[in-house]
Every structure is written in C-alpha cells, then in structure tokens.
C-alpha positions, 0 to 999 in steps of 0.5 A: 500499499502506498500513502501520502503523509501531511501535517498541518496547523490544526495539530494533525498528522494524518496518513492517506491512502494513494489507492483509495484517497481515504484517511487511514491514520492520524496522530494529534500533536499538542501545537501546530505542525510547521514542517514534516520530513518522511524516511521511506525506508523505515517509514519514520516521520519527523514532525516539527511544531510551533513550539520548537518540539520535533516528534518522531512517529512510526507507522506500520501495518499489523494484520492489514491494520495501519498503526502509528506511534510515538517513538520519541520527542526532540527538544532543543529549539526555543521557537518555532521549527522552520524546516527539517532535512534528513540524511538516510544514509547516516541516519541523521536529522537536521532542524533549523528554527526561528530562533536562529539556530540549526541542530544536528540530531544523531538519530542512528547513533549509539550516544543519541548526541546532538550539535547546535550550529549558531552562525546566523542572525535572523531566522533559519528558514530552510536547510539542505543536507547535501551528500555530494554524491558521486562527486564526493569521490573526488574528496580523499578525507571520508569525513567531509563527504557531505555538507549542511547547507542553511539559508536565513532571513539574514540573506546568508548562506552557510556551508557546515562541515560535519567535522568529527572534531565537533562536540556537543556544547554543555547545558547551562547550569542555574545557581544563585551565586556566580560561579567564579566570585561567588556574588549573588544575582539579583534575585538572592535577596539573602546573599545580597543582605549578608553581604550588603551588596547589589546583585548582578544579572546572570550570564552563562559561558558558552565553553563550559555552561556555568553561571557567572556574571558580567565581570567575570566573563568579559571575553568574547570568542568563537568556538566552531568546534561547539557550533558557534561560528560568531563571538560568544560569551567566554568566562575568565577560567575558560579563555586561557584554555581556547587555542587557535585550533578551537578557533578553526572555522567549520563553516563557510558563509556566503552573502546571497543577497536576498532574505532566503525562504527556501534552498534546494540542490541539484546534485548531478549538476552541482547547482544550489537554488535559492528562493528569496523573500524578495520574489527572486530565484538564484541559481548557484554553481557550487561545483567547487565545493564538490571538488575540494570542500574544505579548501 
C-alpha cells in the first residue's frame, strides 16, 4: 500500500491511501505542525511544530491495520521549527528554527548526541543536506563527504562541515551566585543582604556552561567545534584554555544578497537554488565544493 503523509496547523498528522484517497491513520500533536520529513526506508515521520519540538512517529501495518506510534520527542529549539532535512544514509536529522539555530540530531548513533550550530543573525528558514553524490569521490578525506547548507532571512548561506571534531555544547547550569566570584545574582536577596551588596545579572559561559556574572565573563571568542561560528561569551577560567585550533572555522558563509526562504540542491549538476522573500530565484554553481570542500 502507498500513502501520502501530511501535517497541518490544525495539530494533526494524517496518512492517506494513494489507492482510495481515504485517511487511514492520524496522530494529534500538542502544537501546530510547521514542517515534516519522511524516511521511506524505515517509515519514520519527523514533524516539527510551533513550540520548537520535533516528534518522531512510526507507522506500520499489523494484520492489515495501519498503526501509528510515537517513538520519541526531540527538544532543543526555543521557537518554531522552520525546516527539517534527513540524511538517510547515516540516519541523521537536521533542523532549523526561528530561534536562529540549526541542530544536528544523531538519530542512528549509539550516543544519541546532538550538536547546535550558531551562525545566522535572523531566522533560519531552510536547510538542505548535500551528500555530494558521485562527486565526493574527489574528496580523499571521507569525513568531509557531505555538507549541510542553511539559508536564513539574514540573507546568508552557510555551508557546515560535519567535522568529527565537533562536540556538544554544555548544558547551562543554574545558580544563585556566580560560579567564579560567588557574587549574588539579583534574585538572591539573602546573599545580597548578608554581603551588603547589589545583585547582578546572570550570564553563562558558552564553553563550560557555568552561571557567571558579567565581570567574570568579559571575553568573547568563536568556538566552531561547539557550533559557535560567531563570538560568544567566555568566562575568565575558560578563555586561556582556548587554542587557535579551537577557533578554526568549520563553516563557510556567503552573502546571498536576498532573504532566503527556501533552498534546494541539484546534486547531478552541482547547482544550488535559492528562493528569496524578495520574489527572486537564484541559481548558484557549487562545483568548487564537490572538488575540494574544505580548501
């Protein structure tokens, strides 16, 4: 049996039979669906919604009856999920959001890790996994066989290298005092009273994730290995530990000269198509990436 899968703002994911046109199965979400990705081999359906959540659904036929069940939920985005892309060869999911971030989810990996990629200054509206097909035979190092391309309303295209040196960014710790100087944050009234001091705002070091005050985190640096291509806040303790290799960029950005709403790659021709909010369609020659992607 063949079927068509759809997701809607009415919070419903539905499967329709291509033979009869009838709805054969459905699943109700808590929030409006914004995007969908389907894996033909496993019959997995990934649905992004307006809350930033991604729901992984599985559909199977049991005794002629079509059954749908929730496998897991992925939470990482703070705003609506804009687009999803699936790498069926390596079982990896890529998502982008209005929160300006891109997340790489290792669905098939034993660790189940995820990597956040920060490079856009506005909503990331579209992403595309470019496996580089037969052209990747020109690439000697297998770790660069494939690029993630993202386009945003900031007018930039970013080519992300899925380098094995990438690591997960730490979770942010919560505290009533600064991790370094032990100064109270503004909601810690008791500590402020005891110290006879004024509380300060809480910040977080992007390298260690500790809660710190502004005085103890004056440094800024990019950390491409953690997905931060632009400068982010770094604390006094972490900044001396950052090396030049840690700052080596793992992405290349281009000015598309229009706010990108959709991107597509024609692998056989090494062409990239961008559609802009300005009603302009552009075609880009990306042949150079297939011959030497990390030069």
